[in-house]
C-alpha positions in Angstrom: 58.3 126.2 92.2 58.1 130.0 92.6 56.0 132.0 90.1 58.1 133.5 87.3 57.0 136.4 85.1 58.8 136.2 81.8 59.2 139.1 79.3 59.7 137.8 75.8 61.3 140.2 73.3 61.3 140.1 69.5 63.3 143.3 68.7 63.3 144.9 65.3 64.0 148.3 64.0 60.5 148.7 62.4 58.5 146.7 64.8 59.4 145.3 68.2 57.2 142.5 69.7 56.9 141.9 73.4 54.9 139.6 75.5 54.5 138.8 79.3 53.7 135.3 80.5 53.3 134.0 84.1 54.3 130.6 85.2 52.5 129.5 88.2 52.2 125.7 87.5 50.2 126.6 84.5 51.3 129.3 82.0 49.1 132.4 81.6 49.3 135.4 79.3 50.0 138.7 81.2 50.0 141.2 78.3 51.6 141.5 74.9 51.8 143.9 71.9 54.1 145.5 69.3 55.8 148.8 69.3 55.8 150.3 65.9 59.1 152.2 65.7 58.9 155.7 64.0 61.1 156.2 61.0 64.1 158.5 61.4 67.7 158.3 62.5 68.8 154.9 63.8 69.9 156.3 67.2 66.5 157.8 67.9 64.8 154.5 66.8 67.1 152.5 69.1 66.2 154.9 72.0 62.5 154.5 71.2 62.9 150.7 71.5 64.7 151.0 74.8 62.2 153.5 76.3 59.2 151.3 75.3 60.8 148.2 76.8 61.6 150.2 80.0 57.9 151.2 80.2 56.7 147.6 79.8 59.0 146.4 82.6 57.9 149.2 84.9 54.2 148.4 84.2 54.4 144.6 84.3 57.3 143.9 86.5 58.7 140.7 84.9 61.5 138.8 86.7 63.4 137.6 83.7 63.6 138.3 80.0 64.0 136.0 76.9 65.2 137.0 73.4 66.0 135.3 70.2 69.7 135.0 69.2 70.6 136.9 66.1 70.9 134.9 63.0 72.9 136.0 59.9 70.6 137.2 57.3 71.2 137.1 53.5 71.7 140.9 53.7 74.5 141.9 56.0 73.0 145.5 56.5 69.7 144.2 57.8 71.5 141.7 60.0 73.5 144.6 61.5 70.4 146.7 62.0 68.6 143.8 63.7 71.7 143.5 66.0 71.3 147.1 66.9 67.7 146.6 67.7 68.5 143.6 69.9 71.2 145.5 71.7 68.8 148.3 72.6 66.2 145.7 73.8 68.7 143.6 75.8 70.4 146.6 77.3 67.0 148.1 78.5 66.0 144.8 80.1 69.5 144.5 81.7 69.5 148.0 83.0 66.2 147.2 84.6 67.9 144.4 86.5 66.6 141.5 84.4 68.7 138.5 83.3 68.2 138.0 79.6 68.2 134.4 78.3 68.9 134.1 74.6 67.7 131.2 72.4 68.2 130.3 68.7 65.4 130.4 66.4 65.3 126.6 66.1 65.3 126.2 69.9 62.3 128.5 70.1 60.5 126.7 67.3 61.2 123.3 68.9 59.8 124.4 72.3 56.6 126.0 71.0 55.7 123.7 68.1 57.8 120.5 68.6 59.6 121.1 65.3 62.8 123.1 64.9 61.8 124.0 61.4 58.3 125.4 62.0 57.3 128.4 60.0 55.8 131.7 61.3 52.2 130.6 60.8 52.8 127.5 62.8 54.4 129.5 65.7 51.5 132.0 65.6 48.9 129.1 65.7 50.7 127.4 68.5 51.1 130.5 70.6 47.4 131.1 70.3 46.6 127.6 71.4 49.0 127.6 74.3 48.1 131.1 75.6 44.5 131.8 75.0 44.9 135.3 73.5 41.8 137.4 73.0 43.0 138.6 69.6 45.1 137.2 66.6 48.6 138.3 67.6 50.7 140.1 65.1 53.9 138.1 64.0 56.3 140.0 66.1 54.1 139.7 69.2 53.7 135.9 68.5 57.5 135.6 68.2 58.1 137.5 71.4 55.5 135.2 73.3 57.2 132.2 71.7 60.6 133.4 73.1 58.9 133.6 76.6 57.3 130.2 76.2 60.7 128.7 75.3 62.3 130.1 78.4 59.2 128.7 80.4 60.0 125.2 79.0 63.3 125.3 80.8 62.0 126.5 84.2 
């Protein structure tokens, strides 16, 4: 199979996680991190997310992207803001020419941990085990890599 470079995204209005993995038979970590979004007007924050993702795509040249489907939160306002952040991230990836695959939280948990009800700590631990990462990944970074790993499991 052809090598695929996957960009995993975990968009948020305060912190947006990202991760690049390469699938060449085995799966390898390319790069990963978290953008801390400056406080301010929503539009400026969304533009910041889009610009950062655009920069990651230019630097690392992924061939496809993966993102978590939005879930309805207890708080409708935070669900709406998360939707905005996802929109900015997905739009940036799409404008860069990437197809964006979306997965539910339970699909991602199932693919990475084998359990659709795994918690954040379990996801972090499995991401660290599956992708030897030289540092302990932040939650948003681990979630972004988990999205990428989920897509890789379907390739």
